[in-house]
FIKOLZA-1660 file (N, C-alpha, C; in steps of 0.1 Angstrom, whole numbers, plus 5000, padded with zeros to 4 digits):
% residues 135
   i   px   py   pz ch aa at
   1 5555 0558 3167  A  M  N
   1 5556 0560 3184  A  M CA
   1 5554 0576 3187  A  M  C
   2 5569 0581 3180  A  A  N
   2 5569 0599 3186  A  A CA
   2 5554 0604 3182  A  A  C
   3 5544 0599 3171  A  I  N
   3 5534 0607 3168  A  I CA
   3 5521 0605 3183  A  I  C
   4 5522 0594 3186  A  V  N
   4 5517 0588 3194  A  V CA
   4 5520 0593 3210  A  V  C
   5 5530 0594 3211  A  L  N
   5 5538 0599 3223  A  L CA
   5 5533 0615 3225  A  L  C
   6 5535 0620 3214  A  T  N
   6 5537 0637 3213  A  T CA
   6 5519 0639 3218  A  T  C
   7 5507 0632 3211  A  Y  N
   7 5492 0636 3213  A  Y CA
   7 5489 0631 3231  A  Y  C
   8 5496 0619 3230  A  L  N
   8 5494 0614 3247  A  L CA
   8 5498 0628 3257  A  L  C
   9 5507 0634 3252  A  G  N
   9 5513 0647 3262  A  G CA
   9 5507 0654 3259  A  G  C
  10 5496 0659 3253  A  T  N
  10 5482 0667 3257  A  T CA
  10 5474 0666 3264  A  T  C
  11 5471 0652 3264  A  L  N
  11 5460 0648 3275  A  L CA
  11 5458 0652 3290  A  L  C
  12 5472 0658 3297  A  P  N
  12 5471 0662 3310  A  P CA
  12 5464 0679 3307  A  P  C
  13 5468 0683 3296  A  F  N
  13 5459 0694 3297  A  F CA
  13 5444 0694 3295  A  F  C
  14 5439 0683 3289  A  W  N
  14 5426 0683 3288  A  W CA
  14 5421 0678 3301  A  W  C
  15 5427 0669 3307  A  L  N
  15 5421 0664 3318  A  L CA
  15 5424 0675 3330  A  L  C
  16 5430 0681 3332  A  L  N
  16 5433 0693 3338  A  L CA
  16 5420 0698 3338  A  L  C
  17 5420 0702 3326  A  I  N
  17 5403 0711 3322  A  I CA
  17 5391 0706 3327  A  I  C
  18 5385 0693 3329  A  V  N
  18 5378 0687 3330  A  V CA
  18 5379 0688 3348  A  V  C
  19 5389 0680 3352  A  V  N
  19 5392 0686 3368  A  V CA
  19 5383 0696 3372  A  V  C
  20 5393 0706 3367  A  S  N
  20 5389 0721 3372  A  S CA
  20 5371 0725 3370  A  S  C
  21 5364 0717 3363  A  F  N
  21 5349 0721 3360  A  F CA
  21 5344 0710 3370  A  F  C
  22 5348 0698 3376  A  I  N
  22 5342 0691 3384  A  I CA
  22 5347 0691 3397  A  I  C
  23 5360 0696 3399  A  A  N
  23 5364 0698 3412  A  A CA
  23 5376 0709 3415  A  A  C
  24 5369 0722 3414  A  P  N
  24 5374 0735 3415  A  P CA
  24 5384 0735 3425  A  P  C
  25 5382 0727 3438  A  Q  N
  25 5392 0730 3451  A  Q CA
  25 5404 0726 3449  A  Q  C
  26 5406 0716 3437  A  F  N
  26 5419 0712 3435  A  F CA
  26 5429 0719 3429  A  F  C
  27 5424 0732 3425  A  E  N
  27 5434 0740 3420  A  E CA
  27 5440 0736 3404  A  E  C
  28 5430 0729 3399  A  A  N
  28 5436 0722 3382  A  A CA
  28 5443 0736 3376  A  A  C
  29 5438 0746 3378  A  Q  N
  29 5444 0759 3368  A  Q CA
  29 5458 0761 3370  A  Q  C
  30 5461 0758 3385  A  R  N
  30 5476 0760 3388  A  R CA
  30 5485 0746 3382  A  R  C
  31 5477 0736 3381  A  A  N
  31 5486 0724 3382  A  A CA
  31 5486 0723 3362  A  A  C
  32 5475 0726 3355  A  F  N
  32 5475 0730 3340  A  F CA
  32 5487 0737 3335  A  F  C
  33 5485 0753 3344  A  L  N
  33 5500 0759 3343  A  L CA
  33 5513 0750 3345  A  L  C
  34 5515 0747 3355  A  A  N
  34 5528 0741 3362  A  A CA
  34 5532 0728 3348  A  A  C
  35 5519 0719 3345  A  Y  N
  35 5522 0713 3332  A  Y CA
  35 5527 0722 3319  A  Y  C
  36 5521 0736 3321  A  G  N
  36 5526 0737 3307  A  G CA
  36 5541 0745 3307  A  G  C
  37 5543 0749 3320  A  A  N
  37 5557 0753 3320  A  A CA
  37 5567 0742 3314  A  A  C
  38 5562 0726 3326  A  I  N
  38 5573 0721 3319  A  I CA
  38 5574 0715 3308  A  I  C
  39 5564 0713 3298  A  I  N
  39 5560 0706 3282  A  I CA
  39 5569 0719 3276  A  I  C
  40 5571 0731 3280  A  A  N
  40 5574 0741 3273  A  A CA
  40 5589 0742 3278  A  A  C
  41 5593 0739 3288  A  S  N
  41 5609 0740 3292  A  S CA
  41 5615 0729 3279  A  S  C
  42 5606 0720 3284  A  F  N
  42 5612 0702 3278  A  F CA
  42 5610 0707 3259  A  F  C
  43 5601 0710 3253  A  M  N
  43 5603 0721 3238  A  M CA
  43 5615 0729 3238  A  M  C
  44 5618 0735 3247  A  A  N
  44 5631 0747 3246  A  A CA
  44 5641 0733 3245  A  A  C
  45 5643 0725 3251  A  G  N
  45 5654 0717 3254  A  G CA
  45 5658 0712 3242  A  G  C
  46 5642 0704 3234  A  T  N
  46 5650 0700 3219  A  T CA
  46 5655 0710 3209  A  T  C
  47 5652 0721 3211  A  L  N
  47 5662 0729 3205  A  L CA
  47 5675 0728 3205  A  L  C
  48 5681 0727 3218  A  W  N
  48 5691 0724 3222  A  W CA
  48 5697 0712 3214  A  W  C
  49 5687 0698 3210  A  R  N
  49 5692 0690 3203  A  R CA
  49 5694 0697 3187  A  R  C
  50 5687 0702 3180  A  S  N
  50 5687 0708 3165  A  S CA
  50 5705 0717 3168  A  S  C
  51 5705 0723 3178  A  A  N
  51 5722 0731 3181  A  A CA
  51 5733 0721 3180  A  A  C
  52 5729 0711 3184  A  L  N
  52 5740 0697 3190  A  L CA
  52 5739 0691 3176  A  L  C
  53 5731 0692 3166  A  N  N
  53 5729 0686 3154  A  N CA
  53 5734 0695 3142  A  N  C
  54 5740 0703 3147  A  G  N
  54 5741 0714 3136  A  G CA
  54 5729 0722 3127  A  G  C
  55 5718 0724 3133  A  R  N
  55 5709 0724 3123  A  R CA
  55 5705 0741 3128  A  R  C
  56 5709 0744 3144  A  A  N
  56 5707 0755 3147  A  A CA
  56 5719 0764 3152  A  A  C
  57 5718 0777 3147  A  G  N
  57 5729 0784 3150  A  G CA
  57 5729 0792 3165  A  G  C
  58 5737 0802 3168  A  V  N
  58 5741 0807 3182  A  V CA
  58 5725 0811 3187  A  V  C
  59 5718 0820 3174  A  F  N
  59 5706 0826 3184  A  F CA
  59 5697 0814 3189  A  F  C
  60 5696 0807 3184  A  V  N
  60 5684 0795 3187  A  V CA
  60 5688 0786 3199  A  V  C
  61 5701 0787 3199  A  T  N
  61 5707 0781 3214  A  T CA
  61 5704 0790 3223  A  T  C
  62 5709 0798 3221  A  L  N
  62 5704 0815 3236  A  L CA
  62 5693 0813 3235  A  L  C
  63 5683 0817 3225  A  F  N
  63 5671 0817 3225  A  F CA
  63 5661 0804 3231  A  F  C
  64 5665 0791 3230  A  S  N
  64 5660 0780 3240  A  S CA
  64 5664 0783 3252  A  S  C
  65 5673 0792 3256  A  N  N
  65 5674 0791 3272  A  N CA
  65 5664 0800 3273  A  N  C
  66 5660 0812 3270  A  V  N
  66 5656 0821 3273  A  V CA
  66 5640 0821 3271  A  V  C
  67 5636 0809 3261  A  L  N
  67 5623 0804 3261  A  L CA
  67 5621 0798 3275  A  L  C
  68 5631 0789 3280  A  A  N
  68 5632 0776 3288  A  A CA
  68 5630 0787 3301  A  A  C
  69 5639 0795 3305  A  L  N
  69 5634 0807 3316  A  L CA
  69 5622 0816 3319  A  L  C
  70 5615 0818 3308  A  F  N
  70 5604 0824 3308  A  F CA
  70 5593 0818 3309  A  F  C
  71 5594 0802 3304  A  A  N
  71 5585 0791 3311  A  A CA
  71 5586 0790 3324  A  A  C
  72 5597 0793 3331  A  F  N
  72 5598 0789 3350  A  F CA
  72 5592 0801 3353  A  F  C
  73 5592 0817 3345  A  A  N
  73 5590 0827 3350  A  A CA
  73 5572 0826 3352  A  A  C
  74 5567 0821 3342  A  T  N
  74 5556 0825 3342  A  T CA
  74 5549 0820 3356  A  T  C
  75 5556 0809 3361  A  L  N
  75 5550 0802 3375  A  L CA
  75 5550 0814 3388  A  L  C
  76 5557 0821 3382  A  L  N
  76 5560 0834 3394  A  L CA
  76 5546 0844 3394  A  L  C
  77 5542 0844 3382  A  I  N
  77 5527 0854 3381  A  I CA
  77 5518 0851 3387  A  I  C
  78 5509 0859 3394  A  G  N
  78 5498 0856 3403  A  G CA
  78 5486 0855 3394  A  G  C
  79 5482 0861 3384  A  S  N
  79 5471 0863 3378  A  S CA
  79 5472 0850 3367  A  S  C
  80 5461 0841 3371  A  I  N
  80 5461 0828 3362  A  I CA
  80 5458 0833 3347  A  I  C
  81 5450 0842 3344  A  T  N
  81 5448 0847 3331  A  T CA
  81 5460 0852 3324  A  T  C
  82 5467 0863 3330  A  I  N
  82 5483 0864 3321  A  I CA
  82 5488 0854 3321  A  I  C
  83 5489 0842 3330  A  V  N
  83 5496 0832 3329  A  V CA
  83 5494 0829 3317  A  V  C
  84 5484 0820 3316  A  L  N
  84 5477 0813 3303  A  L CA
  84 5479 0821 3289  A  L  C
  85 5480 0833 3290  A  L  N
  85 5483 0843 3280  A  L CA
  85 5495 0839 3275  A  L  C
  86 5506 0842 3285  A  A  N
  86 5518 0840 3283  A  A CA
  86 5526 0828 3278  A  A  C
  87 5518 0821 3286  A  Q  N
  87 5525 0805 3279  A  Q CA
  87 5516 0800 3264  A  Q  C
  88 5510 0805 3262  A  M  N
  88 5503 0807 3249  A  M CA
  88 5510 0814 3240  A  M  C
  89 5515 0825 3240  A  I  N
  89 5525 0828 3238  A  I CA
  89 5539 0822 3233  A  I  C
  90 5543 0817 3242  A  L  N
  90 5556 0806 3247  A  L CA
  90 5555 0799 3238  A  L  C
  91 5543 0785 3238  A  F  N
  91 5540 0778 3226  A  F CA
  91 5542 0779 3213  A  F  C
  92 5535 0792 3209  A  G  N
  92 5535 0798 3195  A  G CA
  92 5552 0802 3192  A  G  C
  93 5559 0807 3201  A  L  N
  93 5572 0810 3199  A  L CA
  93 5578 0797 3197  A  L  C
  94 5579 0789 3204  A  L  N
  94 5585 0777 3206  A  L CA
  94 5582 0769 3191  A  L  C
  95 5573 0770 3186  A  L  N
  95 5566 0766 3174  A  L CA
  95 5576 0773 3161  A  L  C
  96 5575 0782 3162  A  V  N
  96 5583 0792 3152  A  V CA
  96 5599 0791 3154  A  V  C
  97 5605 0790 3162  A  V  N
  97 5618 0784 3165  A  V CA
  97 5621 0771 3159  A  V  C
  98 5613 0761 3163  A  D  N
  98 5615 0750 3161  A  D CA
  98 5616 0749 3149  A  D  C
  99 5607 0753 3142  A  A  N
  99 5601 0753 3125  A  A CA
  99 5617 0758 3118  A  A  C
 100 5623 0769 3123  A  S  N
 100 5631 0781 3118  A  S CA
 100 5642 0769 3114  A  S  C
 101 5645 0760 3126  A  T  N
 101 5654 0750 3124  A  T CA
 101 5651 0735 3116  A  T  C
 102 5637 0735 3112  A  I  N
 102 5638 0722 3103  A  I CA
 102 5632 0724 3094  A  I  C
 103 5627 0732 3089  A  V  N
 103 5617 0738 3074  A  V CA
 103 5623 0729 3062  A  V  C
 104 5639 0732 3064  A  E  N
 104 5648 0730 3053  A  E CA
 104 5652 0716 3052  A  E  C
 105 5649 0708 3063  A  D  N
 105 5647 0695 3066  A  D CA
 105 5639 0686 3059  A  D  C
 106 5643 0678 3048  A  D  N
 106 5632 0671 3039  A  D CA
 106 5627 0658 3049  A  D  C
 107 5636 0653 3058  A  D  N
 107 5634 0639 3064  A  D CA
 107 5626 0645 3079  A  D  C
 108 5627 0658 3083  A  L  N
 108 5619 0658 3093  A  L CA
 108 5604 0669 3089  A  L  C
 109 5599 0670 3078  A  R  N
 109 5587 0677 3071  A  R CA
 109 5577 0670 3081  A  R  C
 110 5578 0657 3086  A  W  N
 110 5566 0652 3095  A  W CA
 110 5568 0657 3104  A  W  C
 111 5579 0656 3113  A  Y  N
 111 5579 0667 3123  A  Y CA
 111 5573 0680 3127  A  Y  C
 112 5574 0687 3116  A  L  N
 112 5569 0698 3111  A  L CA
 112 5552 0700 3115  A  L  C
 113 5552 0689 3105  A  K  N
 113 5534 0689 3106  A  K CA
 113 5529 0686 3117  A  K  C
 114 5534 0676 3122  A  L  N
 114 5533 0672 3137  A  L CA
 114 5528 0681 3146  A  L  C
 115 5545 0691 3146  A  R  N
 115 5543 0703 3160  A  R CA
 115 5533 0712 3156  A  R  C
 116 5529 0716 3146  A  G  N
 116 5520 0723 3141  A  G CA
 116 5506 0719 3147  A  G  C
 117 5503 0705 3144  A  S  N
 117 5490 0702 3149  A  S CA
 117 5488 0703 3162  A  S  C
 118 5498 0694 3171  A  V  N
 118 5497 0695 3181  A  V CA
 118 5500 0707 3190  A  V  C
 119 5505 0719 3185  A  T  N
 119 5505 0731 3191  A  T CA
 119 5491 0740 3187  A  T  C
 120 5484 0736 3180  A  L  N
 120 5468 0738 3177  A  L CA
 120 5460 0729 3188  A  L  C
 121 5462 0720 3192  A  V  N
 121 5456 0711 3198  A  V CA
 121 5458 0717 3217  A  V  C
 122 5470 0721 3219  A  V  N
 122 5475 0724 3228  A  V CA
 122 5469 0739 3231  A  V  C
 123 5471 0750 3221  A  L  N
 123 5464 0761 3221  A  L CA
 123 5452 0760 3221  A  L  C
 124 5445 0753 3215  A  F  N
 124 5430 0752 3219  A  F CA
 124 5425 0749 3234  A  F  C
 125 5435 0741 3240  A  A  N
 125 5429 0737 3256  A  A CA
 125 5435 0750 3262  A  A  C
 126 5443 0758 3257  A  Y  N
 126 5451 0772 3268  A  Y CA
 126 5438 0780 3266  A  Y  C
 127 5428 0779 3256  A  C  N
 127 5417 0789 3249  A  C CA
 127 5407 0786 3262  A  C  C
 128 5405 0773 3262  A  T  N
 128 5394 0765 3268  A  T CA
 128 5397 0770 3279  A  T  C
 129 5407 0769 3293  A  M  N
 129 5411 0771 3305  A  M CA
 129 5410 0786 3307  A  M  C
 130 5416 0793 3296  A  T  N
 130 5412 0809 3295  A  T CA
 130 5400 0811 3296  A  T  C
 131 5390 0809 3289  A  L  N
 131 5374 0809 3294  A  L CA
 131 5369 0806 3306  A  L  C
 132 5372 0795 3309  A  Y  N
 132 5370 0789 3323  A  Y CA
 132 5374 0796 3334  A  Y  C
 133 5392 0804 3334  A  S  N
 133 5394 0811 3341  A  S CA
 133 5390 0825 3343  A  S  C
 134 5379 0829 3333  A  V  N
 134 5376 0844 3333  A  V CA
 134 5364 0843 3335  A  V  C
 135 5352 0833 3334  A  L  N
 135 5343 0830 3338  A  L CA
 135 5337 0827 3350  A  L  C
% end
């Protein structure tokens, strides 16, 4: 179930890319960025889970808050291209921090593999939207 739901979570990114091509008046790029900030904040929240389970230290706990605030702050930036790039970096950082909390846990190796794969799918969507925004 977790695998299916994780990949389904990438669908709004791709649907908003399609909408941006067929209905540019909808401002799908801004919706894409808002969805990205929500998902990034959610992923930062999962780092709290790691802290509560004793797999993450104080640094990860504090950094999860910084990343969630950074996700929100990206919505205050005027340039769509800069926000897209900032959120791409954010998703990369989230993967690195998440991986650091579960790399030693054999029971969660499947999750680390899933996180890596889904992050690539999301980053590819960001690259696609970035190309659309600069053209």
